[in-house]
C-alpha positions as CSV (number, residue, x, y, z in Angstrom):
1,M,-35.4,-1.1,-14.1
2,H,-31.8,-2.1,-13.4
3,T,-31.1,-5.5,-11.9
4,A,-28.3,-7.2,-10.1
5,A,-27.0,-10.6,-9.0
6,F,-25.9,-10.9,-5.3
7,F,-23.4,-13.6,-4.5
8,D,-22.2,-14.9,-1.1
9,L,-18.4,-15.5,-1.3
10,D,-17.3,-18.4,0.9
11,K,-18.3,-21.8,-0.4
12,T,-20.4,-20.1,-3.1
13,I,-17.8,-18.4,-5.3
14,I,-14.7,-19.9,-3.6
15,A,-14.3,-23.3,-2.1
16,K,-13.2,-22.2,1.4
17,S,-13.5,-19.5,4.0
18,S,-11.8,-16.5,2.4
19,T,-10.6,-15.1,5.7
20,L,-9.2,-18.3,7.1
21,A,-7.5,-19.0,3.8
22,F,-5.0,-16.2,4.5
23,S,-3.9,-17.7,7.8
24,K,-0.5,-18.9,6.5
25,P,0.3,-15.6,4.7
26,F,-0.6,-13.8,7.9
27,Q,1.8,-16.0,9.8
28,A,4.5,-15.4,7.2
29,G,3.9,-11.6,7.7
30,G,4.4,-12.0,11.4
31,L,0.8,-11.3,12.4
32,I,-0.2,-14.7,13.9
33,S,1.5,-17.6,15.6
34,R,1.8,-21.2,14.3
35,R,-0.8,-22.2,17.0
36,A,-3.2,-19.6,15.5
37,V,-2.6,-21.1,12.0
38,L,-3.5,-24.5,13.3
39,R,-6.7,-23.2,15.0
40,S,-7.6,-21.5,11.7
41,A,-7.0,-24.8,9.8
42,Y,-9.3,-26.6,12.3
43,A,-11.9,-23.9,12.0
44,Q,-11.7,-24.2,8.2
45,F,-12.2,-28.0,8.4
46,V,-15.3,-27.6,10.7
47,Y,-16.7,-24.9,8.4
48,L,-16.2,-27.0,5.2
49,V,-17.6,-30.2,6.7
50,G,-20.4,-28.9,8.9
51,G,-21.5,-25.7,7.3
52,A,-22.0,-22.5,9.2
53,D,-25.1,-22.2,11.4
54,H,-25.6,-19.2,13.7
55,D,-23.6,-20.6,16.6
56,Q,-20.6,-21.5,14.4
57,M,-20.7,-18.1,12.8
58,E,-20.7,-16.4,16.2
59,K,-17.7,-18.5,17.3
60,M,-16.0,-17.6,14.0
61,R,-16.7,-13.9,14.5
62,Q,-15.3,-14.0,18.1
63,F,-12.2,-15.9,17.0
64,M,-11.4,-13.5,14.1
65,S,-12.1,-10.4,16.2
66,Q,-9.8,-11.5,19.0
67,L,-7.2,-12.7,16.6
68,C,-6.9,-9.4,14.6
69,A,-6.9,-7.0,17.6
70,G,-3.8,-4.9,17.4
71,W,-2.9,-5.8,13.8
72,D,-1.6,-2.9,11.6
73,V,-4.2,-2.2,8.9
74,A,-1.7,-1.3,6.3
75,T,0.3,-4.5,6.9
76,V,-2.9,-6.6,6.5
77,R,-3.8,-4.9,3.2
78,E,-0.2,-5.3,1.9
79,I,-0.2,-9.1,2.8
80,V,-3.6,-9.6,1.1
81,A,-2.5,-7.7,-2.0
82,E,0.8,-9.6,-2.3
83,T,-0.7,-13.1,-1.7
84,L,-4.2,-12.7,-3.2
85,H,-3.7,-14.6,-6.4
86,N,-1.6,-17.4,-4.8
87,V,-4.3,-18.0,-2.1
88,V,-7.6,-17.3,-3.8
89,D,-7.0,-18.1,-7.5
90,P,-7.0,-21.9,-7.2
91,L,-10.1,-21.8,-5.0
92,V,-12.6,-20.1,-7.4
93,Y,-15.4,-22.3,-8.7
94,D,-15.5,-22.4,-12.5
95,E,-19.3,-22.6,-12.3
96,A,-19.3,-19.3,-10.3
97,V,-17.1,-17.6,-12.9
98,D,-19.6,-18.7,-15.6
99,L,-22.5,-17.3,-13.7
100,I,-20.8,-14.0,-13.1
101,E,-20.0,-13.7,-16.8
102,E,-23.6,-14.6,-17.7
103,H,-25.1,-11.9,-15.4
104,H,-22.7,-9.3,-16.8
105,L,-23.6,-10.2,-20.3
106,A,-27.3,-9.9,-19.4
107,G,-26.6,-6.3,-18.2
108,R,-26.8,-7.1,-14.5
109,D,-24.5,-5.7,-11.8
110,V,-22.7,-8.3,-9.8
111,I,-22.4,-7.7,-6.0
112,I,-20.5,-9.8,-3.6
113,V,-22.1,-9.9,-0.1
114,S,-19.8,-11.5,2.4
115,T,-19.4,-11.8,6.2
116,S,-15.7,-11.8,5.7
117,G,-13.7,-8.5,6.2
118,S,-13.7,-5.8,3.6
119,E,-9.8,-6.0,3.5
120,V,-10.2,-9.5,2.0
121,V,-13.5,-9.2,0.1
122,E,-12.8,-6.0,-1.8
123,P,-9.6,-7.2,-3.6
124,I,-11.3,-10.6,-4.3
125,G,-14.2,-8.7,-5.7
126,A,-12.0,-6.7,-8.0
127,M,-10.2,-9.8,-9.1
128,L,-13.5,-11.4,-10.1
129,G,-14.8,-8.3,-11.8
130,A,-17.6,-7.6,-9.3
131,D,-19.2,-4.2,-9.5
132,R,-19.6,-3.7,-5.8
133,V,-19.0,-5.5,-2.5
134,I,-20.8,-5.5,0.8
135,A,-18.6,-6.9,3.6
136,T,-17.8,-6.7,7.3
137,R,-15.8,-3.7,8.5
138,M,-13.6,-3.9,11.5
139,A,-13.1,-0.9,13.9
140,V,-9.8,0.9,13.4
141,E,-8.0,3.2,15.8
142,D,-4.6,4.8,15.1
143,G,-4.1,2.6,12.1
144,K,-4.7,-0.7,14.0
145,Y,-7.7,-3.0,14.5
146,T,-9.3,-2.7,17.9
147,G,-10.9,-6.1,17.9
148,E,-14.4,-4.6,17.6
149,I,-16.7,-4.6,14.6
150,D,-18.1,-1.5,13.1
151,Y,-20.4,-3.3,10.6
152,Y,-21.2,-7.0,10.6
153,A,-22.5,-8.2,7.2
154,Y,-24.4,-11.2,8.4
155,S,-27.9,-12.7,8.1
156,E,-30.7,-10.1,8.2
157,T,-28.0,-7.3,8.0
158,K,-27.1,-8.6,4.5
159,A,-30.7,-8.4,3.4
160,E,-31.0,-4.9,4.8
161,A,-27.8,-3.8,2.9
162,I,-29.2,-5.3,-0.3
163,G,-32.5,-3.4,0.2
164,E,-30.6,-0.1,0.8
165,L,-28.4,-0.6,-2.2
166,A,-31.4,-1.5,-4.4
167,E,-33.1,1.7,-3.3
168,S,-30.0,3.9,-4.1
169,M,-29.2,2.1,-7.4
170,G,-32.8,1.5,-8.6
171,Y,-32.6,-2.3,-8.6
172,D,-35.9,-4.1,-9.0
173,L,-35.4,-6.8,-6.4
174,G,-38.2,-8.9,-7.8
175,R,-36.1,-9.4,-10.9
176,C,-32.7,-9.8,-9.1
177,F,-30.8,-13.0,-8.4
178,A,-29.0,-14.2,-5.2
179,Y,-26.8,-17.2,-4.5
180,S,-25.6,-18.7,-1.2
181,D,-24.7,-21.9,0.5
182,S,-25.8,-21.2,4.0
183,I,-29.1,-21.1,5.9
184,T,-27.8,-17.9,7.6
185,D,-28.3,-16.2,4.3
186,A,-32.0,-17.1,4.0
187,P,-33.0,-13.4,4.5
188,M,-30.7,-12.4,1.6
189,L,-32.2,-15.1,-0.7
190,E,-35.7,-14.2,0.3
191,A,-35.1,-10.6,-0.6
192,V,-34.9,-11.3,-4.3
193,G,-37.2,-12.8,-6.9
194,H,-34.7,-15.4,-8.1
195,P,-32.9,-17.1,-5.1
196,H,-30.5,-20.0,-5.7
197,A,-29.0,-22.4,-3.1
198,V,-25.4,-23.3,-4.0
199,N,-23.8,-26.4,-2.4
200,P,-26.4,-25.8,0.4
201,D,-26.1,-26.9,4.0
202,K,-28.8,-29.3,5.3
203,E,-31.1,-26.5,6.5
204,L,-30.8,-24.4,3.4
205,R,-31.5,-27.4,1.2
206,K,-34.7,-28.0,3.2
207,L,-35.8,-24.4,2.7
208,A,-34.9,-24.5,-1.0
209,T,-37.0,-27.6,-1.5
210,L,-39.9,-26.2,0.4
211,N,-39.8,-23.0,-1.6
212,G,-39.0,-24.5,-5.0
213,W,-35.7,-22.7,-5.3
214,P,-33.1,-24.0,-7.7
215,V,-30.2,-26.0,-6.1
216,L,-26.9,-25.7,-7.8
217,V,-23.8,-27.8,-7.3
218,F,-20.4,-26.2,-7.8
219,A,-17.7,-28.7,-7.7
220,K,-14.9,-27.5,-10.0
221,P,-12.4,-25.1,-8.5
222,V,-10.3,-23.7,-11.3
223,K,-7.3,-21.4,-11.6
224,L,-8.8,-18.0,-12.3
225,E,-6.0,-17.1,-14.6
226,S,-7.2,-19.8,-17.0
227,R,-10.5,-17.9,-17.3
228,V,-9.7,-14.2,-17.0
229,K,-6.7,-12.0,-17.6
230,L,-5.0,-11.3,-14.2
231,P,-2.2,-8.8,-13.5
232,P,1.2,-10.3,-12.8
233,V,1.4,-12.1,-9.5
234,K,3.5,-10.4,-6.9
235,P,5.9,-12.6,-4.8
236,T,4.5,-13.6,-1.4
237,L,6.0,-12.4,1.8
238,A,7.0,-16.0,2.5
239,T,8.8,-16.1,-0.9
240,L,10.5,-12.8,-0.2
241,A,11.6,-14.1,3.2
242,V,13.1,-17.3,1.7
243,G,14.7,-15.3,-1.0
244,G,16.2,-12.9,1.6
245,L,17.6,-15.9,3.5
246,V,19.1,-17.4,0.3
247,M,20.7,-14.0,-0.6
248,A,22.0,-13.6,3.0
249,G,23.4,-17.1,2.9
250,G,25.1,-16.4,-0.4
251,V,26.6,-13.2,0.9
252,I,27.9,-15.0,3.9
253,A,29.4,-17.8,1.8
254,V,31.1,-15.3,-0.5
255,N,32.6,-13.4,2.5
256,L,33.8,-16.7,4.0
257,R,35.5,-17.7,0.8
258,R,37.1,-14.3,0.5
259,R,38.4,-14.5,4.1
260,G,39.8,-18.0,3.3
261,R,41.8,-16.8,0.3
262,P,45.5,-16.1,0.9
263,S,46.4,-12.4,0.7
Protein backbone atom coordinates (compact mmCIF):
# COMPACT_ATOMS: atom_id res chain seq x y z
CA MET A 1 0.00 0.00 0.00
CA HIS A 2 1.00 3.61 -0.55
CA THR A 3 2.70 5.41 2.35
CA ALA A 4 3.28 9.01 3.38
CA ALA A 5 5.28 11.23 5.73
CA PHE A 6 3.33 13.89 7.62
CA PHE A 7 5.23 16.97 8.77
CA ASP A 8 4.18 19.73 11.12
CA LEU A 9 5.53 23.04 9.77
CA ASP A 10 6.43 25.51 12.51
CA LYS A 11 9.56 24.57 14.51
CA THR A 12 9.65 21.26 12.64
CA ILE A 13 10.42 22.24 9.04
CA ILE A 14 11.07 25.93 9.67
CA ALA A 15 12.61 27.55 12.74
CA LYS A 16 9.75 29.97 13.54
CA SER A 17 6.01 30.42 13.41
CA SER A 18 5.27 30.71 9.69
CA THR A 19 2.33 33.07 10.17
CA LEU A 20 4.08 35.44 12.58
CA ALA A 21 7.14 35.50 10.32
CA PHE A 22 5.11 37.52 7.79
CA SER A 23 4.24 40.33 10.22
CA LYS A 24 6.74 42.80 8.72
CA PRO A 25 5.70 42.17 5.10
CA PHE A 26 2.07 42.56 6.20
CA GLN A 27 3.00 45.89 7.76
CA ALA A 28 4.81 46.96 4.58
CA GLY A 29 1.66 46.04 2.65
CA GLY A 30 -0.46 48.25 4.88
CA LEU A 31 -2.36 45.46 6.63
CA ILE A 32 -1.12 45.85 10.20
CA SER A 33 0.31 48.58 12.41
CA ARG A 34 3.74 48.81 13.98
CA ARG A 35 2.13 47.95 17.31
CA ALA A 36 0.75 44.73 15.84
CA VAL A 37 4.22 43.90 14.48
CA LEU A 38 5.66 44.30 17.96
CA ARG A 39 2.92 42.10 19.41
CA SER A 40 3.71 39.50 16.75
CA ALA A 41 7.41 39.65 17.61
CA TYR A 42 6.60 39.10 21.28
CA ALA A 43 4.28 36.20 20.43
CA GLN A 44 7.04 34.72 18.27
CA PHE A 45 9.49 34.97 21.19
CA VAL A 46 7.08 33.29 23.61
CA TYR A 47 6.36 30.58 21.04
CA LEU A 48 10.04 29.87 20.40
CA VAL A 49 11.10 29.86 24.05
CA GLY A 50 8.14 28.24 25.74
CA GLY A 51 6.67 26.00 23.09
CA ALA A 52 2.96 25.90 22.33
CA ASP A 53 0.58 24.24 24.76
CA HIS A 54 -3.19 24.32 24.33
CA ASP A 55 -3.62 27.66 26.12
CA GLN A 56 -0.91 29.35 24.08
CA MET A 57 -2.31 27.99 20.83
CA GLU A 58 -5.76 29.29 21.76
CA LYS A 59 -4.32 32.75 22.47
CA MET A 60 -2.46 32.59 19.15
CA ARG A 61 -5.65 31.60 17.33
CA GLN A 62 -7.62 34.49 18.85
CA PHE A 63 -4.85 36.98 18.14
CA MET A 64 -4.51 36.01 14.47
CA SER A 65 -8.29 35.79 13.92
CA GLN A 66 -8.84 39.28 15.29
CA LEU A 67 -5.81 40.65 13.49
CA CYS A 68 -6.82 39.49 10.00
CA ALA A 69 -10.51 40.44 10.20
CA GLY A 70 -11.27 42.70 7.23
CA TRP A 71 -8.06 41.92 5.32
CA ASP A 72 -8.40 41.60 1.57
CA VAL A 73 -7.69 37.97 0.61
CA ALA A 74 -6.09 38.84 -2.73
CA THR A 75 -3.74 41.31 -1.04
CA VAL A 76 -2.64 38.72 1.53
CA ARG A 77 -1.91 36.16 -1.18
CA GLU A 78 0.03 38.75 -3.18
CA ILE A 79 2.17 39.75 -0.18
CA VAL A 80 2.92 36.11 0.68
CA ALA A 81 3.84 35.33 -2.94
CA GLU A 82 6.12 38.36 -3.25
CA THR A 83 7.91 37.92 0.08
CA LEU A 84 7.86 34.12 0.48
CA HIS A 85 11.49 33.41 -0.35
CA ASN A 86 12.84 36.41 1.57
CA VAL A 87 10.91 35.44 4.71
CA VAL A 88 10.90 31.64 4.71
CA ASP A 89 13.98 30.59 2.74
CA PRO A 90 16.53 31.33 5.53
CA LEU A 91 14.37 29.59 8.17
CA VAL A 92 14.15 26.10 6.69
CA TYR A 93 15.97 23.37 8.62
CA ASP A 94 18.58 21.58 6.52
CA GLU A 95 17.75 18.35 8.36
CA ALA A 96 14.07 18.69 7.37
CA VAL A 97 15.01 19.15 3.70
CA ASP A 98 17.09 15.96 3.94
CA LEU A 99 14.15 14.04 5.40
CA ILE A 100 11.73 15.30 2.76
CA GLU A 101 14.15 14.20 0.04
CA GLU A 102 14.64 10.79 1.68
CA HIS A 103 10.91 10.15 1.90
CA HIS A 104 10.38 11.15 -1.71
CA LEU A 105 13.22 8.86 -2.80
CA ALA A 106 11.54 6.04 -0.84
CA GLY A 107 8.35 6.63 -2.83
CA ARG A 108 6.37 8.25 -0.02
CA ASP A 109 4.15 11.28 -0.38
CA VAL A 110 5.09 14.26 1.79
CA ILE A 111 2.21 16.10 3.44
CA ILE A 112 2.56 19.26 5.53
CA VAL A 113 -0.04 19.44 8.30
CA SER A 114 -0.09 22.88 9.91
CA THR A 115 -2.25 25.03 12.17
CA SER A 116 -1.11 28.08 10.18
CA GLY A 117 -3.39 29.47 7.48
CA SER A 118 -3.57 27.87 4.04
CA GLU A 119 -2.55 31.18 2.42
CA VAL A 120 0.87 30.78 4.04
CA VAL A 121 1.18 26.97 4.18
CA GLU A 122 0.26 26.20 0.55
CA PRO A 123 3.02 28.32 -1.06
CA ILE A 124 5.55 27.10 1.51
CA GLY A 125 4.53 23.53 0.72
CA ALA A 126 4.97 24.16 -2.99
CA MET A 127 8.40 25.69 -2.37
CA LEU A 128 9.45 22.60 -0.38
CA GLY A 129 8.08 20.16 -2.93
CA ALA A 130 5.34 18.78 -0.64
CA ASP A 131 2.69 16.69 -2.38
CA ARG A 132 -0.21 18.06 -0.31
CA VAL A 133 -0.93 20.36 2.61
CA ILE A 134 -3.51 20.34 5.38
CA ALA A 135 -3.92 23.79 6.94
CA THR A 136 -6.31 26.12 8.74
CA ARG A 137 -8.83 27.91 6.51
CA MET A 138 -10.18 31.33 7.43
CA ALA A 139 -13.78 32.31 6.63
CA VAL A 140 -14.10 34.70 3.68
CA GLU A 141 -16.96 36.99 2.69
CA ASP A 142 -16.92 39.40 -0.26
CA GLY A 143 -13.21 38.77 -0.75
CA LYS A 144 -12.28 39.67 2.85
CA TYR A 145 -11.56 37.65 5.97
CA THR A 146 -14.37 37.78 8.50
CA GLY A 147 -12.20 36.91 11.50
CA GLU A 148 -13.90 33.53 11.85
CA ILE A 149 -12.35 30.14 11.10
CA ASP A 150 -13.93 27.63 8.72
CA TYR A 151 -11.51 24.82 9.50
CA TYR A 152 -8.99 24.72 12.33
CA ALA A 153 -6.16 22.23 11.71
CA TYR A 154 -5.21 21.60 15.31
CA SER A 155 -4.60 18.66 17.66
CA GLU A 156 -7.25 15.91 17.16
CA THR A 157 -8.45 17.66 13.98
CA LYS A 158 -5.05 17.04 12.39
CA ALA A 159 -5.28 13.33 13.21
CA GLU A 160 -8.81 13.18 11.77
CA ALA A 161 -7.66 14.89 8.56
CA ILE A 162 -4.77 12.43 8.24
CA GLY A 163 -7.18 9.53 8.69
CA GLU A 164 -9.53 10.87 6.03
CA LEU A 165 -6.66 11.48 3.62
CA ALA A 166 -5.28 8.00 4.25
CA GLU A 167 -8.66 6.50 3.43
CA SER A 168 -9.02 8.46 0.20
CA MET A 169 -5.40 7.94 -0.93
CA GLY A 170 -4.97 4.38 0.31
CA TYR A 171 -2.17 5.13 2.77
CA ASP A 172 -1.28 2.39 5.23
CA LEU A 173 -0.97 4.53 8.37
CA GLY A 174 0.86 1.74 10.16
CA ARG A 175 3.73 2.22 7.71
CA CYS A 176 3.53 6.03 7.59
CA PHE A 177 5.77 8.57 9.34
CA ALA A 178 4.98 11.77 11.25
CA TYR A 179 7.11 14.58 12.67
CA SER A 180 6.26 17.36 15.12
CA ASP A 181 7.71 19.49 17.91
CA SER A 182 4.59 20.02 20.03
CA ILE A 183 2.56 17.99 22.54
CA THR A 184 -0.53 19.43 20.84
CA ASP A 185 0.31 17.17 17.88
CA ALA A 186 0.32 13.98 19.96
CA PRO A 187 -2.86 12.71 18.22
CA MET A 188 -1.19 13.13 14.81
CA LEU A 189 1.93 11.29 15.95
CA GLU A 190 -0.10 8.50 17.52
CA ALA A 191 -2.03 8.03 14.26
CA VAL A 192 0.99 6.61 12.39
CA GLY A 193 3.32 3.67 12.84
CA HIS A 194 6.52 5.74 12.84
CA PRO A 195 6.13 8.91 14.95
CA HIS A 196 9.10 11.22 15.55
CA ALA A 197 9.52 14.11 17.99
CA VAL A 198 11.50 17.00 16.48
CA ASN A 199 12.97 19.62 18.82
CA PRO A 200 10.21 18.57 21.23
CA ASP A 201 8.73 20.69 23.98
CA LYS A 202 8.97 19.29 27.50
CA GLU A 203 5.66 17.40 27.44
CA LEU A 204 6.25 15.86 24.02
CA ARG A 205 9.73 14.77 25.08
CA LYS A 206 8.18 12.95 28.05
CA LEU A 207 5.64 11.26 25.78
CA ALA A 208 8.33 10.29 23.25
CA THR A 209 10.50 8.79 26.00
CA LEU A 210 7.53 6.89 27.43
CA ASN A 211 6.60 5.45 24.03
CA GLY A 212 10.12 4.91 22.72
CA TRP A 213 9.69 7.36 19.84
CA PRO A 214 12.84 8.72 18.16
CA VAL A 215 13.74 12.26 19.20
CA LEU A 216 15.39 14.34 16.47
CA VAL A 217 17.27 17.61 16.90
CA PHE A 218 17.10 20.04 13.98
CA ALA A 219 19.51 22.91 14.56
CA LYS A 220 20.73 24.07 11.17
CA PRO A 221 18.53 26.55 9.32
CA VAL A 222 19.78 26.81 5.75
CA LYS A 223 18.96 28.94 2.75
CA LEU A 224 16.73 26.70 0.69
CA GLU A 225 18.18 28.02 -2.56
CA SER A 226 21.42 26.25 -1.64
CA ARG A 227 19.55 22.92 -1.62
CA VAL A 228 16.87 23.15 -4.30
CA LYS A 229 16.31 25.22 -7.41
CA LEU A 230 13.92 28.07 -6.68
CA PRO A 231 12.22 30.44 -9.12
CA PRO A 232 13.59 34.01 -9.25
CA VAL A 233 12.78 35.99 -6.11
CA LYS A 234 10.30 38.80 -6.64
CA PRO A 235 10.99 42.17 -5.03
CA THR A 236 9.18 42.61 -1.72
CA LEU A 237 6.54 45.27 -1.23
CA ALA A 238 8.92 47.06 1.12
CA THR A 239 11.60 47.09 -1.58
CA LEU A 240 9.10 48.35 -4.12
CA ALA A 241 8.01 51.08 -1.72
CA VAL A 242 11.61 52.18 -1.12
CA GLY A 243 12.31 52.02 -4.83
CA GLY A 244 9.26 54.13 -5.50
CA LEU A 245 10.40 56.75 -3.01
CA VAL A 246 13.88 56.81 -4.57
CA MET A 247 12.41 57.21 -8.04
CA ALA A 248 10.06 59.92 -6.83
CA GLY A 249 12.95 61.71 -5.14
CA GLY A 250 14.97 61.50 -8.33
CA VAL A 251 12.14 62.94 -10.41
CA ILE A 252 11.67 65.80 -7.94
CA ALA A 253 15.41 66.52 -7.94
CA VAL A 254 15.53 66.57 -11.74
CA ASN A 255 12.55 68.91 -11.90
CA LEU A 256 14.11 71.23 -9.33
CA ARG A 257 17.36 71.34 -11.28
CA ARG A 258 15.44 72.09 -14.47
CA ARG A 259 13.54 74.90 -12.76
CA GLY A 260 16.82 76.35 -11.51
CA ARG A 261 18.34 76.52 -14.99
CA PRO A 262 18.25 79.90 -16.75
CA SER A 263 15.94 79.97 -19.73
